[in-house]
MDTraj code that builds the backbone (N, CA, C; nanometers):
import mdtraj as md
import numpy as np

residues = "ALA SER ARG GLU ALA GLU ILE GLU ALA ALA ARG ALA VAL TRP ARG ASP GLY PHE ILE ALA GLU ALA LEU VAL ARG GLN ALA GLY ARG PRO THR MET ASP THR SER GLY GLU ARG HIS VAL GLY THR LEU THR ALA ASP ASP LEU ARG GLY TRP GLU ALA SER TYR GLU ALA PRO VAL THR TYR ASP TRP ASN GLY TRP THR LEU CYS LYS ALA GLY LEU TRP SER GLN GLY PRO ALA LEU LEU GLN GLN PHE ALA LEU LEU PRO GLY SER VAL ALA GLU LEU PRO GLU TYR GLY SER ALA ALA TYR ILE HIS LEU LEU VAL GLU GLY CYS LYS LEU ALA MET ALA ASP ARG GLU ALA TRP TYR GLY ASP ALA ALA ALA ALA ALA GLU ARG VAL THR ALA SER GLU LEU LEU SER ALA ALA TYR ASN ALA GLU ARG ARG ARG LEU ILE GLY GLU LYS ALA SER ARG ASP LEU ARG PRO".split()
xyz = np.array([
    [0.0845, -0.1189, 0.0000],
    [0.0000, 0.0000, 0.0000],
    [0.0884, 0.1243, 0.0000],
    [0.0390, 0.2279, -0.0614],
    [0.1137, 0.3532, -0.0669],
    [0.1102, 0.4223, 0.0697],
    [0.1999, 0.5149, 0.0889],
    [0.2029, 0.5912, 0.2136],
    [0.0707, 0.6643, 0.2341],
    [0.0172, 0.7219, 0.1261],
    [-0.1100, 0.7939, 0.1349],
    [-0.2229, 0.7013, 0.1786],
    [-0.2246, 0.5788, 0.1251],
    [-0.3280, 0.4817, 0.1626],
    [-0.3142, 0.4427, 0.3093],
    [-0.1913, 0.4271, 0.3562],
    [-0.1690, 0.3932, 0.4971],
    [-0.2148, 0.5072, 0.5888],
    [-0.1860, 0.6290, 0.5483],
    [-0.2297, 0.7444, 0.6279],
    [-0.3818, 0.7514, 0.6310],
    [-0.4457, 0.7303, 0.5172],
    [-0.5924, 0.7349, 0.5129],
    [-0.6529, 0.6226, 0.5965],
    [-0.5896, 0.5056, 0.5970],
    [-0.6382, 0.3947, 0.6801],
    [-0.6294, 0.4322, 0.8284],
    [-0.5211, 0.4977, 0.8670],
    [-0.5063, 0.5409, 1.0066],
    [-0.6120, 0.6453, 1.0419],
    [-0.6384, 0.7360, 0.9501],
    [-0.7414, 0.8375, 0.9739],
    [-0.8792, 0.7733, 0.9872],
    [-0.9060, 0.6690, 0.9086],
    [-1.0352, 0.5991, 0.9160],
    [-1.0516, 0.5311, 1.0519],
    [-0.9440, 0.4707, 1.1030],
    [-0.9500, 0.4069, 1.2350],
    [-0.9787, 0.5122, 1.3419],
    [-0.9223, 0.6299, 1.3242],
    [-0.9465, 0.7393, 1.4186],
    [-1.0928, 0.7820, 1.4148],
    [-1.1506, 0.7900, 1.2945],
    [-1.2890, 0.8369, 1.2789],
    [-1.3925, 0.7309, 1.3140],
    [-1.3673, 0.6058, 1.2725],
    [-1.4709, 0.5020, 1.2836],
    [-1.4259, 0.3730, 1.3506],
    [-1.2992, 0.3569, 1.3765],
    [-1.2485, 0.2302, 1.4268],
    [-1.2366, 0.2236, 1.5773],
    [-1.1441, 0.1376, 1.6212],
    [-1.1301, 0.1121, 1.7645],
    [-1.0861, 0.2367, 1.8417],
    [-1.0124, 0.3256, 1.7779],
    [-0.9726, 0.4488, 1.8476],
    [-1.0953, 0.5356, 1.8738],
    [-1.1799, 0.5520, 1.7730],
    [-1.3033, 0.6296, 1.7903],
    [-1.3899, 0.5684, 1.8995],
    [-1.4014, 0.4367, 1.8980],
    [-1.4824, 0.3687, 2.0002],
    [-1.4269, 0.3943, 2.1401],
    [-1.2951, 0.3874, 2.1549],
    [-1.2332, 0.4095, 2.2860],
    [-1.2525, 0.5541, 2.3324],
    [-1.2405, 0.6493, 2.2409],
    [-1.2599, 0.7900, 2.2768],
    [-1.4028, 0.8168, 2.3233],
    [-1.4992, 0.7631, 2.2504],
    [-1.6401, 0.7833, 2.2864],
    [-1.6711, 0.7129, 2.4187],
    [-1.6158, 0.5934, 2.4361],
    [-1.6372, 0.5199, 2.5611],
    [-1.5805, 0.6006, 2.6794],
    [-1.4603, 0.6551, 2.6635],
    [-1.4003, 0.7344, 2.7712],
    [-1.4813, 0.8606, 2.7980],
    [-1.5292, 0.9259, 2.6927],
    [-1.6095, 1.0475, 2.7103],
    [-1.7382, 1.0181, 2.7863],
    [-1.7883, 0.8960, 2.7764],
    [-1.9115, 0.8585, 2.8447],
    [-1.8929, 0.8234, 2.9911],
    [-1.7687, 0.8134, 3.0354],
    [-1.7418, 0.7817, 3.1761],
    [-1.7481, 0.9092, 3.2598],
    [-1.8281, 0.9083, 3.3663],
    [-1.8321, 1.0265, 3.4528],
    [-1.6933, 1.0545, 3.5116],
    [-1.6495, 1.1783, 3.4977],
    [-1.5166, 1.2186, 3.5436],
    [-1.5300, 1.3453, 3.6272],
    [-1.4548, 1.3483, 3.7377],
    [-1.4558, 1.4646, 3.8264],
    [-1.4039, 1.5863, 3.7508],
    [-1.4754, 1.6965, 3.7623],
    [-1.4282, 1.8200, 3.7001],
    [-1.4103, 1.9272, 3.8073],
    [-1.3858, 2.0492, 3.7657],
    [-1.3570, 2.1561, 3.8615],
    [-1.4761, 2.1948, 3.9481],
    [-1.5956, 2.1480, 3.9130],
    [-1.7126, 2.1754, 3.9971],
    [-1.7132, 2.0867, 4.1206],
    [-1.6254, 1.9849, 4.1200],
    [-1.6236, 1.8893, 4.2299],
    [-1.7220, 1.7754, 4.2092],
    [-1.7885, 1.7735, 4.0952],
    [-1.8838, 1.6673, 4.0636],
    [-1.8370, 1.5912, 3.9403],
    [-1.8941, 1.4723, 3.9239],
    [-1.8607, 1.3901, 3.8076],
    [-1.9609, 1.4171, 3.6961],
    [-1.9085, 1.4356, 3.5762],
    [-1.9914, 1.4584, 3.4579],
    [-1.9358, 1.3773, 3.3425],
    [-2.0238, 1.3403, 3.2508],
    [-1.9778, 1.2729, 3.1294],
    [-1.9397, 1.3793, 3.0269],
    [-1.8555, 1.3395, 2.9319],
    [-1.8158, 1.4298, 2.8244],
    [-1.9248, 1.4404, 2.7197],
    [-1.9020, 1.5236, 2.6220],
    [-2.0028, 1.5458, 2.5179],
    [-1.9590, 1.4942, 2.3815],
    [-1.8407, 1.4351, 2.3711],
    [-1.7905, 1.3834, 2.2439],
    [-1.8720, 1.2623, 2.2002],
    [-1.9144, 1.2616, 2.0736],
    [-1.9932, 1.1502, 2.0204],
    [-1.9233, 1.0883, 1.9000],
    [-1.9709, 0.9706, 1.8619],
    [-1.9187, 0.9047, 1.7417],
    [-1.9422, 0.9918, 1.6187],
    [-2.0556, 1.0605, 1.6131],
    [-2.0833, 1.1503, 1.5000],
    [-1.9827, 1.2655, 1.4941],
    [-1.9412, 1.3147, 1.6107],
    [-1.8392, 1.4201, 1.6132],
    [-1.7118, 1.3716, 1.5445],
    [-1.6682, 1.2532, 1.5808],
    [-1.5452, 1.1993, 1.5236],
    [-1.5608, 1.1700, 1.3748],
    [-1.6744, 1.1156, 1.3372],
    [-1.7002, 1.0838, 1.1965],
    [-1.7056, 1.2098, 1.1105],
    [-1.7555, 1.3183, 1.1680],
    [-1.7754, 1.4407, 1.0917],
    [-1.6572, 1.5360, 1.0897],
    [-1.5512, 1.5028, 1.1615],
    [-1.4360, 1.5926, 1.1674],
    [-1.3200, 1.5324, 1.0904],
    [-1.2439, 1.6162, 1.0253],
    [-1.1264, 1.5687, 0.9533],
    [-1.0135, 1.6690, 0.9712],
    [-0.8975, 1.6183, 1.0033],
    [-0.7806, 1.7054, 1.0179],
    [-0.7467, 1.7680, 0.8839],
    [-0.6906, 1.8859, 0.8897],
    [-0.6509, 1.9541, 0.7666],
    [-0.5030, 1.9908, 0.7757],
    [-0.4488, 2.0265, 0.6640],
    [-0.3102, 2.0712, 0.6579],
    [-0.3103, 2.2225, 0.6468],
    [-0.2161, 2.2853, 0.7119],
    [-0.2055, 2.4303, 0.7040],
    [-0.0585, 2.4692, 0.7118],
    [-0.0282, 2.5826, 0.6573],
    [0.1073, 2.6356, 0.6698],
    [0.1263, 2.6848, 0.8130],
    [0.2445, 2.6669, 0.8690],
    [0.2662, 2.7163, 1.0050],
    [0.2791, 2.8678, 1.0076],
    [0.2545, 2.9236, 1.1248],
    [0.2877, 3.0634, 1.1496],
    [0.4364, 3.0622, 1.1841],
    [0.5144, 3.1513, 1.1235],
    [0.6585, 3.1510, 1.1470],
    [0.7070, 3.2868, 1.1946],
    [0.8193, 3.2826, 1.2645],
    [0.8872, 3.4052, 1.3060],
    [1.0371, 3.3786, 1.2997],
    [1.1101, 3.4687, 1.2364],
    [1.2555, 3.4563, 1.2262],
    [1.3212, 3.5373, 1.3371],
    [1.4078, 3.4707, 1.4128],
    [1.4784, 3.5376, 1.5222],
    [1.6210, 3.4852, 1.5288],
    [1.7154, 3.5732, 1.5083],
    [1.8576, 3.5411, 1.5212],
    [1.9003, 3.4186, 1.4415],
    [1.8551, 3.4115, 1.3172],
    [1.8965, 3.3023, 1.2298],
    [1.8135, 3.1760, 1.2415],
    [1.7151, 3.1765, 1.3264],
    [1.6275, 3.0609, 1.3442],
    [1.4889, 3.0965, 1.2913],
    [1.4260, 3.0024, 1.2233],
    [1.2857, 3.0191, 1.1856],
    [1.2039, 2.9321, 1.2794],
    [1.1237, 2.9952, 1.3622],
    [1.0397, 2.9255, 1.4594],
    [0.9025, 2.9057, 1.3979],
    [0.8454, 2.7870, 1.4128],
    [0.7167, 2.7528, 1.3510],
    [0.6172, 2.7081, 1.4570],
    [0.4950, 2.7549, 1.4446],
    [0.3866, 2.7150, 1.5346],
    [0.2571, 2.7035, 1.4560],
    [0.1586, 2.6380, 1.5157],
    [0.0246, 2.6309, 1.4563],
    [-0.0375, 2.7705, 1.4589],
    [-0.1470, 2.7878, 1.3878],
    [-0.2104, 2.9185, 1.3714],
    [-0.2813, 2.9719, 1.4938],
    [-0.3555, 3.0814, 1.4723],
    [-0.4235, 3.1512, 1.5817],
    [-0.5365, 3.0710, 1.6449],
    [-0.5712, 2.9556, 1.5888],
    [-0.6697, 2.8695, 1.6538],
    [-0.6060, 2.8010, 1.7742],
    [-0.4723, 2.8029, 1.7817],
    [-0.3992, 2.7427, 1.8933],
    [-0.3341, 2.8542, 1.9747],
    [-0.2646, 2.8171, 2.0805],
    [-0.1904, 2.9184, 2.1546],
    [-0.0454, 2.9259, 2.1090],
    [-0.0106, 2.8499, 2.0046],
    [0.1262, 2.8456, 1.9549],
    [0.1896, 2.9799, 1.9234],
    [0.1185, 3.0707, 1.8539],
    [0.1818, 3.1982, 1.8207],
    [0.2216, 3.2823, 1.9422],
    [0.1705, 3.2501, 2.0602],
    [0.2104, 3.3259, 2.1799],
    [0.3607, 3.3114, 2.2045],
    [0.4162, 3.1944, 2.1771],
    [0.5610, 3.1776, 2.1919],
    [0.6344, 3.2641, 2.0901],
    [0.5832, 3.2673, 1.9674],
    [0.6449, 3.3510, 1.8649],
    [0.6384, 3.4982, 1.9048],
    [0.5269, 3.5395, 1.9625],
    [0.5143, 3.6781, 2.0084],
    [0.6164, 3.7094, 2.1176],
    [0.6442, 3.6121, 2.2029],
    [0.7432, 3.6356, 2.3075],
    [0.8806, 3.6615, 2.2464],
    [0.9146, 3.5876, 2.1415],
    [1.0410, 3.6136, 2.0723],
    [1.0370, 3.7496, 2.0036],
    [0.9233, 3.7847, 1.9441],
    [0.9109, 3.9132, 1.8745],
    [0.9265, 4.0310, 1.9704],
    [0.8959, 4.0101, 2.0968],
    [0.9090, 4.1163, 2.1961],
    [1.0520, 4.1333, 2.2475],
    [1.1387, 4.0376, 2.2166],
    [1.2781, 4.0482, 2.2591],
    [1.3534, 4.1443, 2.1681],
    [1.4672, 4.1947, 2.2152],
    [1.5503, 4.2763, 2.1261],
    [1.5898, 4.1954, 2.0026],
    [1.6341, 4.2646, 1.8997],
    [1.6651, 4.1998, 1.7726],
    [1.7823, 4.1049, 1.7733],
    [1.8714, 4.1159, 1.8705],
    [1.9858, 4.0247, 1.8740],
    [2.0110, 3.9783, 2.0167],
    [2.0764, 3.8644, 2.0275],
    [2.1083, 3.8082, 2.1585],
    [2.1978, 3.9047, 2.2361],
    [2.2864, 3.9751, 2.1657],
    [2.3786, 4.0687, 2.2310],
    [2.3049, 4.1810, 2.3038],
    [2.1841, 4.2126, 2.2601],
    [2.1066, 4.3209, 2.3225],
    [2.0292, 4.2756, 2.4463],
    [2.0240, 4.1460, 2.4711],
    [1.9519, 4.0952, 2.5881],
    [2.0272, 4.1299, 2.7157],
    [1.9552, 4.1494, 2.8256],
    [2.0243, 4.1653, 2.9540],
    [2.1050, 4.0387, 2.9842],
    [2.1946, 4.0477, 3.0791],
    [2.2779, 3.9330, 3.1149],
    [2.1900, 3.8128, 3.1511],
    [2.2259, 3.6975, 3.0949],
    [2.1495, 3.5750, 3.1179],
    [2.1348, 3.5481, 3.2680],
    [2.0116, 3.5229, 3.3109],
    [1.9843, 3.4892, 3.4499],
    [1.9723, 3.6087, 3.5427],
    [2.0013, 3.7281, 3.4933],
    [1.9919, 3.8476, 3.5782],
    [1.8456, 3.8825, 3.6039],
    [1.8240, 3.9684, 3.7015],
    [1.6873, 4.0128, 3.7317],
    [1.6263, 4.0820, 3.6104],
    [1.7061, 4.1615, 3.5393],
    [1.6550, 4.2316, 3.4205],
    [1.6167, 4.1330, 3.3104],
    [1.6940, 4.0271, 3.2969],
    [1.6663, 3.9234, 3.1966],
    [1.5343, 3.8525, 3.2282],
    [1.5209, 3.8079, 3.3517],
    [1.3981, 3.7389, 3.3942],
    [1.2786, 3.8325, 3.3810],
    [1.2954, 3.9580, 3.4214],
    [1.1875, 4.0569, 3.4125],
    [1.1414, 4.0721, 3.2674],
    [1.2357, 4.0853, 3.1742],
    [1.2020, 4.1005, 3.0327],
    [1.1240, 3.9792, 2.9818],
    [1.1705, 3.8589, 3.0157],
    [1.1019, 3.7377, 2.9698],
    [0.9613, 3.7258, 3.0287],
    [0.9481, 3.7511, 3.1570],
    [0.8177, 3.7373, 3.2231],
    [0.7192, 3.8419, 3.1720],
    [0.7626, 3.9662, 3.1624],
    [0.6716, 4.0714, 3.1151],
    [0.6345, 4.0497, 2.9682],
    [0.7286, 4.0031, 2.8870],
    [0.6976, 3.9705, 2.7478],
    [0.5977, 3.8571, 2.7381],
    [0.6147, 3.7571, 2.8232],
    [0.5203, 3.6446, 2.8262],
    [0.3811, 3.6945, 2.8635],
    [0.3725, 3.7824, 2.9618],
    [0.2424, 3.8350, 3.0032],
    [0.1740, 3.9118, 2.8901],
    [0.2512, 3.9901, 2.8148],
    [0.1931, 4.0638, 2.7019],
    [0.1452, 3.9683, 2.5927],
    [0.2252, 3.8670, 2.5632],
    [0.1858, 3.7697, 2.4608],
    [0.0602, 3.6939, 2.5037],
    [0.0522, 3.6566, 2.6301],
    [-0.0651, 3.5837, 2.6782],
    [-0.1886, 3.6738, 2.6804],
    [-0.1710, 3.8016, 2.7057],
    [-0.2848, 3.8946, 2.6998],
    [-0.3384, 3.9016, 2.5569],
    [-0.2479, 3.9052, 2.4592],
    [-0.2916, 3.9025, 2.3192],
    [-0.3601, 3.7704, 2.2867],
    [-0.3052, 3.6621, 2.3391],
    [-0.3681, 3.5313, 2.3170],
    [-0.5126, 3.5338, 2.3649],
    [-0.5354, 3.5873, 2.4835],
    [-0.6708, 3.5921, 2.5379],
    [-0.7623, 3.6806, 2.4544],
    [-0.7084, 3.7888, 2.4003],
    [-0.7904, 3.8845, 2.3258],
    [-0.8136, 3.8444, 2.1808],
    [-0.7140, 3.7824, 2.1156],
    [-0.7195, 3.7682, 1.9709],
    [-0.7244, 3.6254, 1.9182],
    [-0.6806, 3.5280, 1.9945],
    [-0.6738, 3.3920, 1.9414],
    [-0.8089, 3.3229, 1.9557],
    [-0.8253, 3.2128, 1.8861],
    [-0.9474, 3.1336, 1.8962],
    [-0.9797, 3.0690, 1.7646],
    [-1.1059, 3.0634, 1.7317],
    [-1.1508, 3.0060, 1.6055],
    [-1.0761, 3.0737, 1.4910],
    [-1.0104, 2.9936, 1.4081],
    [-0.9237, 3.0485, 1.3032],
    [-0.9975, 3.1435, 1.2098],
    [-1.1166, 3.1074, 1.1676],
    [-1.1914, 3.1920, 1.0734],
    [-1.2310, 3.3240, 1.1390],
    [-1.2796, 3.3173, 1.2617],
    [-1.3211, 3.4392, 1.3316],
    [-1.2003, 3.5248, 1.3684],
    [-1.0916, 3.4599, 1.4106],
    [-0.9716, 3.5344, 1.4488],
    [-0.9154, 3.6117, 1.3305],
    [-0.9180, 3.5514, 1.2127],
    [-0.8631, 3.6161, 1.0928],
    [-0.9381, 3.7439, 1.0578],
    [-1.0639, 3.7524, 1.0981],
    [-1.1415, 3.8740, 1.0725],
    [-1.1002, 3.9877, 1.1659],
    [-1.0445, 3.9544, 1.2820],
    [-1.0073, 4.0556, 1.3813],
    [-0.8614, 4.0983, 1.3687],
    [-0.7727, 4.0014, 1.3526],
    [-0.6289, 4.0292, 1.3492],
    [-0.5593, 3.9115, 1.2820],
    [-0.4459, 3.9365, 1.2216],
    [-0.3686, 3.8281, 1.1606],
    [-0.2426, 3.8034, 1.2427],
    [-0.1875, 3.6848, 1.2276],
    [-0.0621, 3.6536, 1.2953],
    [0.0475, 3.7485, 1.2482],
    [0.0455, 3.7843, 1.1211],
    [0.1464, 3.8781, 1.0682],
    [0.1409, 4.0116, 1.1416],
    [0.0199, 4.0578, 1.1713],
    [0.0062, 4.1841, 1.2450],
    [0.0626, 4.1706, 1.3862],
    [0.0287, 4.0590, 1.4524],
    [0.0742, 4.0385, 1.5897],
    [0.2249, 4.0177, 1.5982],
    [0.2865, 3.9731, 1.4897],
    [0.4307, 3.9487, 1.4888],
    [0.5097, 4.0601, 1.4207],
    [0.4411, 4.1638, 1.3766],
    [0.5089, 4.2712, 1.3031],
    [0.6046, 4.3488, 1.3939],
    [0.7096, 4.4011, 1.3330],
    [0.8087, 4.4796, 1.4071],
    [0.7444, 4.6024, 1.4710],
    [0.6561, 4.6695, 1.3979],
    [0.5927, 4.7910, 1.4508],
    [0.5064, 4.7598, 1.5728],
    [0.4248, 4.6549, 1.5633],
    [0.3371, 4.6193, 1.6751],
    [0.4200, 4.5829, 1.7978],
    [0.5252, 4.5058, 1.7771],
    [0.6039, 4.4608, 1.8913],
    [0.6926, 4.5700, 1.9492],
    [0.7323, 4.6665, 1.8684],
    [0.8048, 4.7820, 1.9228],
    [0.7121, 4.8599, 2.0163],
    [0.5868, 4.8743, 1.9740],
    [0.4858, 4.9416, 2.0570],
    [0.4619, 4.8635, 2.1860],
    [0.4489, 4.7322, 2.1746],
    [0.4251, 4.6473, 2.2924],
    [0.5467, 4.6481, 2.3854],
    [0.6663, 4.6455, 2.3278],
    [0.7893, 4.6436, 2.4068],
    [0.7976, 4.7673, 2.4966],
    [0.7465, 4.8796, 2.4496],
    [0.7480, 5.0032, 2.5302],
    [0.6617, 4.9905, 2.6561],
    [0.5709, 4.8936, 2.6590],
    [0.4874, 4.8722, 2.7779],
    [0.5643, 4.8049, 2.8915],
    [0.6793, 4.7484, 2.8598],
    [0.7581, 4.6803, 2.9626],
    [0.8386, 4.7852, 3.0387],
    [0.7935, 4.8122, 3.1602],
    [0.8603, 4.9112, 3.2442],
    [0.9585, 4.8456, 3.3391],
    [1.0059, 4.9238, 3.4331],
    [1.1029, 4.8722, 3.5297],
    [1.0369, 4.7858, 3.6362],
    [0.9072, 4.8050, 3.6557],
    [0.8345, 4.7267, 3.7566],
    [0.7390, 4.6311, 3.6873],
    [0.7089, 4.5231, 3.7552],
    [0.6147, 4.4244, 3.7017],
    [0.4760, 4.4867, 3.6889],
    [0.4085, 4.4531, 3.5823],
    [0.2721, 4.5021, 3.5618],
    [0.1732, 4.3974, 3.6110],
    [0.0664, 4.4451, 3.6700],
    [-0.0419, 4.3554, 3.7109],
    [-0.1599, 4.3645, 3.6158],
    [-0.1460, 4.4441, 3.5113],
    [-0.2556, 4.4673, 3.4178],
    [-0.2566, 4.3650, 3.3050],
    [-0.3767, 4.3316, 3.2591],
    [-0.3945, 4.2513, 3.1385],
    [-0.3990, 4.3518, 3.0243],
    [-0.2969, 4.3503, 2.9375],
    [-0.2835, 4.4564, 2.8375],
    [-0.2791, 4.4030, 2.6948],
    [-0.3954, 4.3635, 2.6418],
    [-0.3944, 4.3207, 2.5010],
    [-0.3918, 4.4417, 2.4085],
])
top = md.Topology()
chain = top.add_chain()
for i, resn in enumerate(residues, 1):
    res = top.add_residue(resn, chain, resSeq=i)
    for name in ("N", "CA", "C"):
        top.add_atom(name, md.element.get_by_symbol(name[0]), res)
traj = md.Trajectory(xyz[None], top)
């Protein structure tokens, strides 16, 4: 069998075979959640049968000779890319490794990226109508965001 046929056979097992059966069976088992009570999941065999994985180009960001790749705005992957985009343009411009200034820069950059994640990421089609990954990773946007990093830690959610 060709590689494509083998991949399609694996996808069929995921949708309709023993893997699908095991997933639906597990979803039907009452499981403790954050409410402190047990609830069953909502995944059904029809859900699995009706869904199909797709291929997409990754979101990329170039930093210091490396091309970093992540899934699109439907995932939280671009938040890592945003953290790199918030760093200075070269390693030489970073504060001393492990210093308080270094840790502060990384933590505050992470907080800004996560604030954007909360505000802009989600359903890929809906997210694309509001903002693109290119906009969130642009030099101009990140220069503006970088200016929000002050000498003291921020407690604000700043998308």
